[in-house]
C-alpha positions in Angstrom: 57.8 5.8 29.6 61.3 4.9 31.0 59.4 1.7 32.5 58.8 0.0 29.3 62.6 1.1 27.2 63.1 -1.8 24.9 66.5 -1.2 24.9 67.1 -3.6 21.9 65.8 -1.0 19.8 69.1 1.3 20.7 70.3 -0.4 17.5 68.7 1.4 15.3 70.7 4.5 16.9 73.4 3.1 16.0 73.0 2.0 12.3 72.0 5.4 11.5 75.0 6.8 13.5 77.4 4.2 11.8 76.0 4.5 8.1 76.4 8.6 8.6 79.9 8.0 9.6 81.0 5.8 6.9 79.4 8.4 4.5 81.3 10.7 6.1 84.5 9.2 5.8 84.2 8.4 2.4 84.4 11.6 0.1 83.4 9.6 -3.5 79.9 9.3 -1.9 79.6 13.3 -1.6 82.6 15.1 -1.4 82.6 18.4 0.6 79.7 17.7 2.2 78.8 16.2 5.4 75.5 15.0 6.6 74.1 15.0 10.5 71.1 14.2 12.1 68.3 14.4 15.0 66.8 11.7 16.6 63.3 12.0 18.3 61.5 10.1 20.6 57.7 9.3 19.6 56.6 7.2 22.7 54.5 5.1 20.7 51.5 8.2 20.7 50.0 9.9 17.7 50.5 13.2 19.5 53.9 12.9 20.2 54.8 11.9 16.8 53.0 15.4 15.7 55.2 16.9 18.1 58.5 15.3 16.9 57.4 16.2 13.1 56.8 19.9 14.1 59.9 20.7 15.6 61.5 19.0 12.5 60.4 21.7 10.6 61.3 24.4 13.1 64.0 25.9 14.3 66.0 24.0 17.1 65.4 26.3 19.4 61.4 27.7 19.4 58.7 25.3 18.2 57.1 27.7 15.6 55.5 25.5 12.6 57.1 27.3 9.0 59.6 29.1 10.6 63.1 28.0 10.8 66.3 30.5 10.8 69.1 27.7 11.3 71.6 27.5 8.4 73.6 24.5 10.1 69.7 22.5 10.5 68.5 22.1 6.5 66.5 19.1 6.5 66.9 17.3 3.5 64.5 13.8 4.3 63.5 12.0 7.4 63.5 8.3 8.1 61.0 6.5 10.1 58.9 5.2 11.3 58.8 1.7 12.5 55.2 1.6 12.4 52.2 2.0 9.9 50.6 4.3 12.2 53.4 6.6 13.5 55.0 6.5 9.1 51.1 7.8 8.3 51.3 10.7 11.5 54.2 11.5 9.7 53.4 11.5 6.2 50.3 13.9 6.8 52.6 16.4 7.6 55.9 15.7 5.7 54.0 16.1 2.3 53.0 19.1 2.9 56.4 20.4 2.4 57.3 17.5 -0.3 60.1 16.7 1.8 61.1 12.7 1.5 60.4 10.1 4.3 61.6 6.9 4.1 60.6 3.9 6.9 62.0 1.3 7.8 58.5 -0.8 8.4 55.5 -1.8 6.0 53.6 1.1 4.7 52.3 -0.5 1.3 48.9 -0.3 2.2 49.5 3.4 2.9 50.7 4.2 -0.6 47.9 2.0 -2.2 45.0 4.1 -0.5 47.2 7.6 -0.2 49.0 7.6 -4.0 51.3 10.8 -4.0 52.9 10.9 -0.6 56.3 11.4 -0.3 56.9 8.1 1.3 59.9 5.5 0.1 59.9 2.1 2.1 62.9 0.8 2.7 61.5 -2.9 2.8 60.0 -5.0 1.0 56.1 -5.2 -0.1 54.2 -6.9 2.3 52.4 -8.7 0.0 55.5 -11.1 -0.3 55.2 -12.0 3.0 51.9 -12.9 2.4 52.6 -15.2 0.0 55.6 -17.0 2.1 53.7 -17.6 5.0 51.2 -19.2 2.8 54.0 -21.1 0.7 55.7 -22.0 4.4 52.2 -23.2 5.8 51.3 -25.1 2.7 54.7 -27.1 3.0 54.8 -28.1 6.1 51.4 -29.3 5.5 49.9 -27.1 8.2 46.0 -27.0 7.0 44.6 -26.0 10.7 46.0 -23.1 11.9 45.2 -20.2 14.2 45.9 -16.4 14.6 46.9 -13.5 16.6 46.5 -10.5 15.3 47.4 -7.2 17.4 44.2 -5.1 18.0 45.1 -2.2 15.3 44.5 -1.1 11.7 47.6 -3.1 10.6 46.6 -6.3 12.2 42.8 -6.4 11.2 44.3 -5.7 7.3 46.8 -8.4 7.7 44.1 -11.0 8.9 41.7 -9.6 5.8 44.1 -10.2 3.3 45.6 -13.1 4.4 42.4 -15.7 5.3 41.3 -15.4 1.6 45.1 -16.9 0.7 44.5 -19.7 3.1 41.2 -20.6 2.4 41.9 -20.7 -1.5 44.6 -23.0 -0.8 42.7 -25.7 1.6 44.0 -24.4 5.0 41.4 -23.0 7.9 41.1 -21.2 10.4 40.8 -23.0 13.7 40.5 -19.4 15.8 41.2 -16.0 15.3 42.3 -13.9 18.2 43.2 -9.9 18.7 45.7 -8.9 21.7 45.8 -5.5 22.8 48.6 -3.7 21.2 50.3 -2.1 24.2 51.5 1.4 25.1 52.3 1.2 28.7 52.7 -1.3 32.3 49.5 -0.2 32.7 48.1 -2.4 30.0 49.1 -5.2 31.0 45.9 -5.1 33.7 43.3 -5.4 30.6 45.8 -7.0 28.5 45.7 -9.8 31.5 42.4 -10.8 31.3 42.0 -11.1 27.6 45.3 -13.2 28.0 43.8 -15.7 30.0 41.1 -16.5 27.4 43.4 -16.3 24.5 46.2 -18.6 26.2 43.3 -21.4 27.1 41.7 -20.8 23.8 44.5 -22.1 21.9 45.8 -24.6 24.6 42.8 -26.7 24.1 42.6 -25.9 20.1 43.7 -29.1 18.1 45.4 -26.5 16.2 49.5 -26.0 16.7 50.4 -23.7 14.4 49.9 -19.9 14.9 50.2 -17.0 12.6 51.0 -13.7 14.4 50.7 -10.1 13.0 52.1 -7.8 15.0 54.8 -5.1 15.7 58.1 -4.7 17.2 56.0 -4.9 20.9 54.2 -8.1 20.8 56.7 -10.3 21.6 56.6 -8.5 24.7 53.1 -9.7 25.0 53.9 -13.5 23.8 55.9 -13.9 26.3 54.6 -12.9 29.1 51.2 -15.0 27.8 53.7 -18.3 27.5 54.3 -17.4 31.5 51.0 -17.5 32.7 50.8 -21.0 33.8 53.8 -20.4 36.0 51.9 -17.3 37.6 49.2 -19.6 38.5 46.7 -17.6 36.1 45.8 -20.6 34.2 45.4 -24.1 34.6 45.7 -24.9 30.9 49.0 -27.2 30.2 51.0 -25.6 27.9 51.5 -27.8 24.5 53.8 -27.0 21.8 53.3 -25.0 18.8 55.0 -23.7 16.0 54.7 -19.8 16.1 55.3 -17.6 12.7 56.1 -14.0 13.4 55.9 -11.5 10.4 59.1 -9.1 9.8 57.6 -6.7 11.9 58.1 -8.4 15.6 61.2 -8.9 17.0 62.7 -11.0 20.2 62.7 -8.5 22.9 61.7 -8.0 26.2 61.2 -5.7 28.9 63.6 -5.5 32.6 61.2 -7.1 34.4 61.1 -10.4 31.7 65.2 -10.5 32.3 65.3 -13.2 34.2 62.7 -15.3 32.9 63.5 -18.6 30.8 63.6 -18.2 27.1 63.0 -22.2 26.1 59.8 -23.1 25.8 58.1 -26.2 24.0 57.3 -23.6 21.5 59.1 -23.7 17.3 59.6 -19.9 16.6 59.7 -19.2 12.5 59.9 -15.8 11.3 60.0 -13.4 8.5 62.8 -11.5 8.5 63.7 -8.1 6.1 66.4 -9.4 4.0 69.7 -9.0 5.7 73.5 -9.2 5.3 76.2 -8.3 8.1 77.9 -5.0 7.7 81.5 -5.4 7.7 82.6 -2.8 10.9 79.5 -3.0 12.1 80.1 -4.8 15.4 83.4 -3.2 16.2 81.6 0.0 15.9 79.0 -1.4 18.9 81.7 -2.3 20.6 83.6 1.5 21.3 80.4 2.5 22.2 81.0 3.6 25.9 79.6 6.2 28.2 82.7 7.0 29.6 84.0 7.8 26.0 81.3 8.7 23.9 79.0 11.7 25.0 77.6 13.1 22.3 75.1 10.5 22.1 72.2 11.3 24.5 70.5 7.9 24.2 73.5 5.6 25.6 73.6 6.4 29.4 69.9 5.4 29.7 70.2 2.3 27.1 73.5 1.6 29.4 71.7 1.6 32.4 68.7 -0.7 31.5 70.2 -2.8 29.5 73.1 -3.8 32.3 70.7 -2.8 35.0 73.2 -0.8 36.7 73.4 3.0 37.6 75.8 5.9 37.0 76.5 8.2 39.7 75.6 11.0 37.7 72.3 9.8 36.6 69.5 12.0 36.6 66.6 9.9 36.8 66.6 8.8 40.2 67.3 5.6 42.0 66.3 3.0 39.6 69.0 0.1 40.0 71.2 -1.1 43.2 74.3 -1.9 41.1 76.7 0.7 40.2 77.5 1.3 36.3 81.6 1.2 35.8 81.7 1.3 32.1 83.4 -1.5 31.6 80.9 -3.8 31.1 80.5 -5.7 27.2 77.8 -5.3 24.8 78.4 -8.6 23.6 77.8 -10.1 26.8 74.2 -8.8 26.7 71.4 -11.9 26.1 69.8 -11.6 22.3 66.7 -10.2 23.9 67.9 -7.0 25.1 70.7 -6.2 22.7 72.3 -8.1 19.6 75.9 -7.3 18.2 74.9 -8.8 15.0 72.8 -6.1 12.5 69.1 -6.7 12.9 66.4 -6.0 10.1 65.1 -3.0 10.7 68.9 -1.7 11.4 69.8 -3.2 8.3 66.9 -1.0 6.3 68.1 2.2 8.2 71.3 2.1 7.1 70.2 1.3 3.4 67.5 4.3 3.7 70.7 6.6 5.0 72.8 4.9 2.0 69.7 6.2 -0.1 69.8 9.6 1.0 73.1 9.5 0.6 73.4 8.8 -3.2 70.4 10.5 -4.3 71.6 13.4 -2.8 75.1 13.0 -4.7 72.8 12.5 -8.2 71.3 15.4 -7.6 74.9 17.5 -6.4 76.7 16.5 -9.4 73.8 16.7 -11.5 73.8 21.0 -10.4 77.1 21.1 -12.5 75.1 20.7 -15.7 72.4 23.2 -14.8 74.7 26.0 -13.4 73.3 29.7 -12.7 74.3 32.7 -14.9 75.4 35.4 -12.2 78.0 38.3 -13.0 78.7 36.8 -16.6 80.0 33.6 -14.5 78.9 30.0 -14.0 77.7 29.1 -10.3 75.9 26.4 -8.9 72.8 27.4 -6.9 73.6 28.5 -3.5 70.8 25.5 -2.3 69.0 22.8 -3.4 65.7 22.0 -1.7 64.3 18.5 -0.2 61.4 18.3 -3.2 64.0 18.2 -5.5 65.6 15.0 -4.1 62.4 12.9 -5.5 63.4 12.4 -9.0 66.8 11.2 -7.8 65.3 8.8 -5.5 63.3 7.3 -7.6 66.0 6.7 -10.1 69.2 5.5 -7.2 70.8 2.3 -7.3 74.0 1.5 -6.2 75.9 -1.3 -4.1 76.0 -1.9 -0.7 80.0 -2.4 1.4 77.9 -6.2 1.3 77.7 -6.2 -2.9 74.3 -5.9 -2.6 72.5 -3.8 -4.9 69.9 -1.5 -3.8 67.3 0.4 -5.6 63.8 1.5 -5.8 60.7 0.6 -7.4 58.8 3.3 -9.2 56.4 3.1 -6.6 59.0 3.9 -4.3 59.3 0.8 -2.6 62.8 -1.3 -2.3 63.6 -4.2 -4.3 64.5 -6.8 -1.6 63.0 -10.1 -0.2 62.5 -11.9 3.2 64.5 -14.3 4.7 62.7 -17.4 6.8 64.8 -17.3 10.3 64.5 -20.0 13.0 65.0 -19.1 16.6 67.2 -21.4 18.7 67.3 -20.7 22.2 69.5 -21.7 24.4 69.7 -22.6 28.7 71.9 -19.7 29.1 69.0 -17.3 28.1 70.2 -16.7 24.6 69.5 -17.2 21.5 70.5 -17.9 18.0 68.8 -16.8 14.3 69.5 -19.1 11.8 68.6 -18.5 8.3 66.7 -21.5 7.3 65.1 -20.2 3.8 64.0 -16.9 2.2 61.3 -15.3 0.0 62.8 -13.3 -3.0 60.0 -12.0 -5.2 62.9 -11.5 -8.3 63.0 -14.9 -8.6 60.6 -16.9 -10.9 57.8 -18.3 -9.1 58.1 -21.4 -9.1 61.3 -21.1 -7.1 60.9 -17.3 -5.0 60.0 -19.5 -2.3 62.7 -22.0 -0.9 63.5 -23.6 2.6 66.0 -26.1 4.1 64.5 -28.2 6.6 67.5 -29.6 7.9 68.8 -26.2 9.0 65.3 -26.4 11.6 65.7 -27.4 15.2 62.5 -28.4 16.1 61.5 -28.9 19.7 60.2 -32.2 19.5 63.2 -33.2 16.7 60.2 -33.7 14.5 58.2 -31.4 12.3 55.0 -30.8 13.9 51.4 -31.4 12.4 48.8 -28.8 12.5 45.6 -30.4 11.4 41.8 -30.7 12.3 41.8 -34.1 10.9 44.4 -37.1 10.5 45.5 -37.8 7.3 43.0 -39.8 4.7 46.0 -42.4 3.7 45.6 -44.4 0.0 42.3 -46.5 0.2 40.0 -43.6 1.9 38.5 -40.6 0.8 37.3 -37.6 2.4 33.7 -36.8 3.7 32.9 -32.8 5.2 31.7 -33.2 8.7 28.5 -31.2 8.8 28.7 -27.8 10.1 32.5 -27.5 10.2 35.3 -26.2 7.9 36.2 -27.9 4.8 39.9 -29.1 7.2 37.3 -31.5 9.4 36.4 -34.3 7.8 36.1 -38.1 8.6 38.2 -40.7 6.1 35.5 -43.4 4.5 37.1 -46.7 2.8 37.0 -46.4 -1.2 34.1 -48.1 -2.3 34.0 -51.1 -4.6 36.1 -50.5 -7.6 37.5 -47.3 -6.8 41.0 -46.1 -5.4 42.9 -42.9 -3.7 46.3 -43.1 -4.2 47.6 -40.0 -2.5 46.8 -38.8 0.9 43.6 -36.5 1.7 41.7 -37.1 -1.8 38.5 -35.9 -1.5 37.3 -38.8 -3.7 38.2 -42.5 -4.7 38.6 -42.4 -8.6 38.0 -45.4 -10.5 40.7 -47.4 -12.5 41.4 -47.5 -16.1 39.8 -50.6 -17.6 42.7 -52.6 -18.3 43.5 -52.2 -14.3 41.5 -53.2 -10.9 42.0 -51.7 -7.6 44.5 -53.6 -5.4 43.1 -55.2 -1.9 44.3 -51.9 0.0 43.1 -49.9 -2.4 45.7 -47.8 -3.1 46.6 -48.6 -6.4 45.4 -50.2 -9.6 47.3 -53.6 -10.7 46.9 -54.1 -14.5 44.3 -57.1 -15.0 44.9 -60.9 -16.0 44.4 -61.5 -19.8 42.5 -64.5 -19.6 40.2 -67.2 -22.0 39.0 -70.6 -21.9 42.8 -72.1 -22.5 44.5 -75.4 -23.1 46.8 -74.8 -20.0 44.1 -74.6 -17.6 41.9 -77.6 -16.0 38.8 -76.1 -17.1 39.7 -76.3 -20.7 41.7 -79.4 -21.0 38.9 -81.2 -19.3 36.6 -80.0 -21.8 38.9 -80.7 -24.8 39.9 -84.3 -23.5 35.9 -85.0 -23.1 35.0 -84.0 -26.9 38.1 -85.8 -28.5 37.2 -88.6 -25.8 33.6 -88.5 -27.4 34.7 -88.1 -31.2 37.2 -91.0 -30.8 33.7 -92.9 -29.2 31.9 -91.4 -32.2 34.4 -92.8 -34.8 34.3 -96.1 -33.6 30.4 -96.3 -33.7 30.7 -95.3 -37.0 33.4 -97.6 -37.8 31.2 -100.3 -36.2 28.2 -99.6 -38.6 30.2 -99.6 -41.3 31.9 -102.9 -40.7 27.7 -104.5 -40.0 26.6 -102.6 -42.7 24.6 -105.3 -43.7 22.9 -106.8 -40.8 19.3 -106.1 -40.3 19.7 -103.5 -37.8 21.8 -101.0 -39.2 20.0 -102.0 -42.6 16.2 -101.5 -40.9 16.9 -97.7 -39.9 18.4 -96.3 -43.1 22.3 -96.6 -43.4 22.8 -93.1 -45.3 20.7 -91.5 -42.6 22.9 -93.6 -39.6 25.8 -92.7 -41.4 25.0 -88.8 -41.8 24.0 -88.5 -38.4 27.6 -90.3 -37.0 29.1 -87.7 -39.2 27.4 -84.7 -38.0 27.8 -85.5 -34.1 31.5 -86.2 -34.8 31.9 -82.8 -35.8 29.5 -81.5 -33.2 32.3 -82.5 -30.8 35.3 -81.2 -32.6 33.2 -77.9 -33.1 33.7 -77.5 -29.7 37.4 -77.5 -29.7 36.8 -74.0 -31.6 35.6 -72.4 -28.4 39.0 -73.8 -26.4 41.9 -71.2 -27.0 42.9 -67.8 -27.6 40.5 -66.4 -30.2 41.7 -65.3 -33.5 39.4 -63.7 -36.1 39.0 -66.9 -38.5 38.5 -68.8 -35.2 35.5 -66.0 -34.1 33.9 -66.6 -38.1 33.7 -70.7 -37.8 32.7 -71.0 -34.7 29.5 -70.3 -33.6 28.0 -71.0 -37.4 29.7 -74.1 -37.7 28.2 -75.4 -34.4 25.0 -74.2 -35.6 25.7 -76.0 -39.3 26.8 -79.2 -38.1 23.8 -79.3 -35.1 21.5 -79.2 -37.6 23.2 -81.6 -39.9 22.1 -83.9 -36.9 19.1 -83.2 -36.1 17.6 -83.0 -39.6 18.9 -86.6 -39.4 17.3 -87.2 -36.3 14.1 -85.4 -37.7 14.5 -87.2 -41.5 14.5 -91.0 -39.3 11.6 -89.5 -37.4 9.7 -89.4 -40.1 11.1 -92.1 -42.1 9.6 -94.3 -39.7 6.4 -92.5 -39.6 6.0 -92.9 -43.6 7.1 -96.1 -43.6 3.8 -97.6 -41.8 1.5 -95.1 -43.2 2.7 -96.1 -46.6 1.2 -100.1 -45.8 -2.1 -98.8 -46.2 -3.8 -99.5 -49.1 -3.8 -96.9 -51.6 -1.5 -94.7 -50.2 0.1 -92.3 -52.0 3.0 -91.8 -50.0 4.6 -95.0 -51.1 6.6 -93.3 -53.9 8.5 -90.8 -50.9 9.6 -94.4 -49.4 13.4 -94.6 -49.5 16.3 -92.0 -50.0 14.7 -89.3 -51.5 12.3 -88.4 -48.7 15.1 -88.2 -46.1 17.8 -86.4 -48.4 14.8 -83.7 -48.9 14.4 -83.2 -45.4 18.1 -83.0 -44.4 18.8 -81.1 -47.2 15.8 -78.3 -46.6 16.4 -78.3 -42.7 20.2 -77.8 -43.3 19.7 -74.8 -45.7 17.3 -73.0 -43.9 20.2 -73.0 -40.9 22.9 -72.2 -43.5 20.7 -69.1 -44.7 20.9 -68.0 -41.1 24.4 -68.2 -40.9 25.2 -67.3 -44.0 22.8 -64.1 -43.5 24.7 -63.6 -39.9 28.4 -63.6 -41.5 27.5 -61.2 -44.5 26.0 -58.9 -42.4 27.3 -58.8 -38.9 30.2 -61.3 -38.4 31.6 -62.4 -34.8 34.8 -60.6 -34.4 37.6 -60.9 -31.6 36.9 -59.1 -28.5 38.1 -58.2 -25.6 35.4 -58.0 -22.0 37.2 -55.6 -19.3 33.6 -55.5 -17.4 32.4 -58.9 -16.6 35.6 -59.6 -14.0 37.2 -57.2 -11.8 40.5 -58.8 -12.0 40.8 -60.3 -15.7 40.4 -58.9 -19.2 38.4 -61.7 -20.5 39.7 -62.6 -24.5 37.1 -64.1 -26.3 34.5 -63.7 -29.8 32.0 -60.9 -29.8 28.9 -62.8 -31.5 28.5 -59.2 -33.4 24.8 -59.6 -33.9 23.2 -61.4 -30.6 20.0 -61.2 -32.5 20.9 -63.8 -35.2 22.6 -65.9 -32.6 19.8 -66.6 -30.8 18.0 -66.6 -34.2 19.9 -69.7 -34.9 20.0 -71.5 -31.7 16.3 -71.0 -32.0 15.8 -72.9 -35.4 18.0 -75.8 -33.8 15.5 -75.8 -30.8 12.5 -75.7 -33.1 13.8 -79.1 -35.1 14.5 -80.7 -31.8 10.8 -80.0 -31.2 9.6 -81.3 -34.0 11.7 -84.0 -33.6 10.6 -84.7 -30.4 7.3 -84.1 -31.1 7.3 -86.8 -33.9 9.2 -89.7 -32.4 6.8 -89.2 -29.2 3.7 -89.8 -31.3 5.5 -92.9 -33.0 6.7 -94.7 -29.9 4.6 -97.0 -30.3 4.5 -98.4 -33.5 5.2 -102.1 -34.1 9.0 -103.0 -34.9 11.4 -104.2 -33.6 14.0 -101.8 -35.0 11.8 -99.1 -34.1 13.9 -96.0 -32.6 11.2 -93.7 -32.4 11.4 -94.5 -28.3 15.1 -93.7 -28.4 15.1 -90.1 -30.5 12.2 -89.4 -28.3 14.3 -89.4 -25.1 17.2 -88.5 -27.3 15.7 -85.4 -28.3 14.6 -84.6 -25.3 17.9 -84.8 -23.1 18.9 -82.2 -26.3 16.2 -79.8 -25.3 16.4 -79.9 -21.7 20.0 -78.9 -22.3 19.6 -76.1 -24.4 16.6 -74.8 -22.3 19.0 -74.7 -19.1 21.6 -73.4 -21.4 20.0 -69.6 -21.9 19.7 -68.8 -18.3 23.0 -70.3 -17.3 24.6 -69.0 -20.1 23.4 -65.1 -19.4 24.3 -65.5 -15.9 27.9 -67.0 -16.2 30.6 -64.4 -17.0 34.3 -64.2 -18.5 35.6 -67.5 -19.6 32.7 -69.3 -17.8 29.9 -68.3 -20.7 32.4 -70.1 -23.4 32.9 -72.9 -20.9 28.8 -73.3 -20.1 28.4 -73.2 -23.9 30.8 -76.0 -25.0 29.5 -78.2 -21.7 26.1 -78.0 -23.5 27.4 -78.4 -26.9 28.9 -81.6 -25.5 26.1 -83.0 -23.3 23.9 -82.6 -25.9 25.8 -84.2 -28.6 27.0 -87.2 -26.2 22.9 -87.5 -25.7 21.7 -88.2 -28.8 24.6 -90.2 -29.2 24.1 -92.1 -26.1 20.5 -92.6 -26.7 20.4 -93.2 -30.1 23.1 -95.7 -30.8 24.1 -96.9 -27.7 21.6 -99.4 -27.6 22.4 -100.7 -31.1 26.1 -101.0 -30.4 24.8 -103.2 -27.4 22.6 -105.7 -29.9 25.9 -105.6 -32.4 28.7 -106.3 -30.4 27.2 -108.0 -27.2 23.8 -109.8 -28.5 24.6 -110.5 -32.3 22.0 -113.3 -32.2 19.2 -110.2 -31.9 20.9 -109.0 -35.4 19.4 -111.2 -37.6 16.8 -111.6 -39.9 15.8 -114.9 -38.4 14.9 -113.2 -35.4 13.2 -110.1 -37.0 10.6 -112.9 -38.6 10.2 -114.9 -34.9 9.1 -111.8 -33.2 6.5 -110.6 -36.3 5.2 -114.2 -36.1 
């Protein structure tokens, strides 16, 4: 299968040779012992893998299982293979003989499914790689991704492992494709048909991030599928994608792909087994030359395929036109053909050799403590068996030449992590591996994943976006699309009263009671504290009007007191008139209790004072009306009502009516007194400071009692409106009560429909208007006569009118 020779894998051979040479030259590791090695090719085939394993267990000359006669070829361990399937094929046979097998590819699942195998994994557990892929996707906010996996057990297992992890963290799968595992060039015939379908599917998808689960040959397929548009095998237009590659993959190519341009509009991020540069390794590579090194059976074939030339003594037939001189330089080869820097797989092989050497050293030195007795003397055992090495492999620990500690867990896995690599491709067909992050399971969970975005070179200079739906910005929430994955959604504005202050919120949230949404509905802002204040126009206006009417009432009271001996004042009971004016004065002043910031004492006095002084005023009006009626009824001969005339009746009525209201207010203050409160619900943007009435029932009882007094006054005054008297004020009282009742009947629905400080303003307005109605209807006509028509305010005029 020379046509599919992967020249890059030759570094694996050189890493093995380099490690063995270092150990043999270092007498502190294995004193008086030299390591040797044999290398077998499996040709990507199960049958070749089994045959190579059988050859390891047989003599060099003849393939006879369980028969070995070559003392110089004592087998202590096997290093391999690269792929899980290869490792499993080898393990099934090596386990029979308890021969340690150190793999430089992942076999975590094999160890879990078949515990007890003689297998040691020189790479980290794949579970850490899956976590790293998840953390990488989450870090960049890619929620709509595709998966392309090789069509074998490893690929299927990887997909089944990663899918639940993605779903649990809000990442959706746009597509999942399988690619055939390539064993020969003939596989391209079948792969071509599937490749075109996969390419068109990928390019049509909105997913711009793809995760590849493959092996070391998978990148050959990736390069080939990227080339499809140039081959005119598809009309799908290429778009820039982010390709996340697993650690089992590498940047390789076949000889016919050497001329292909490496630069694409795709970005490559790869997970790699943790690697450090080995001192002297590049010099060792530079020393390899087919003219000088004859013991390397791979070198000549590698040289020909790497430099596309042919040696004159080549036994493989005519392959290339150019002749090899041996002066070619390995460092001149492109990175996808051969790398001078050690790769992660080569580093794992290097560590595997040193792990075996140190374990063998520990086993060898421990033999001095258990010497055998022969002929009365202690001697070391003549041979030590490979199965004895297992105990020492599980406890081996050493530092490499790079001062890195190497040790295995109890399950045989190397304790190490993953590097995150950014592949930067240059126009000269070379590329550079840049370490941009890590996934280190030895670190605390919050620090295990780390990445430096500044080191990543993106094709479009910005971080690619891979989402099914653009982000829902603050002020919007997600609404799932019917029949589509949860990553596909519509963005809808937050409903009234709710906000979203982050991207892609599942639902908008309600602000706290003391906050409200701003116009963009992306944050909650503090509500303004408000109340009916003297500093605002409404509060000032009401206060000025109340004070003005108070002053007017005081002036009227003063006028009546100055003219207290006139017939007009005396005719309508001066004491009730003065009491009514004083109560109206307090009614106007009581309205000022409703303006300003509510405090405890203010809230206690506000409604009770208003109810009490209004009841006094209405009681006086009722007493004046009843006095007029009883005065005419007392003129009838034999009437017993005559004895109730005078101040006794008026005082009794005022006191009795007022005491009832006082009792209501007293019970109210004793049981459920009003208190300062804040209303955060009535107004969207305001916190209204006010007085909580405590008991709405008591409030409406107080208001209802006043309305009852007003209605009685109105009825009595209306019935007495036609009684003959020059100074009969029943007409004015009935009209004033009509105004009073109209105001307070309209107050109730208006008050209930108002919000915030406007409820208070409405009550103040009704207090002022109803008080002003009583004041104007009853006293303005009298003031007109007293001040402007004094000739009518005279006893002679009264007698004249009677005649």
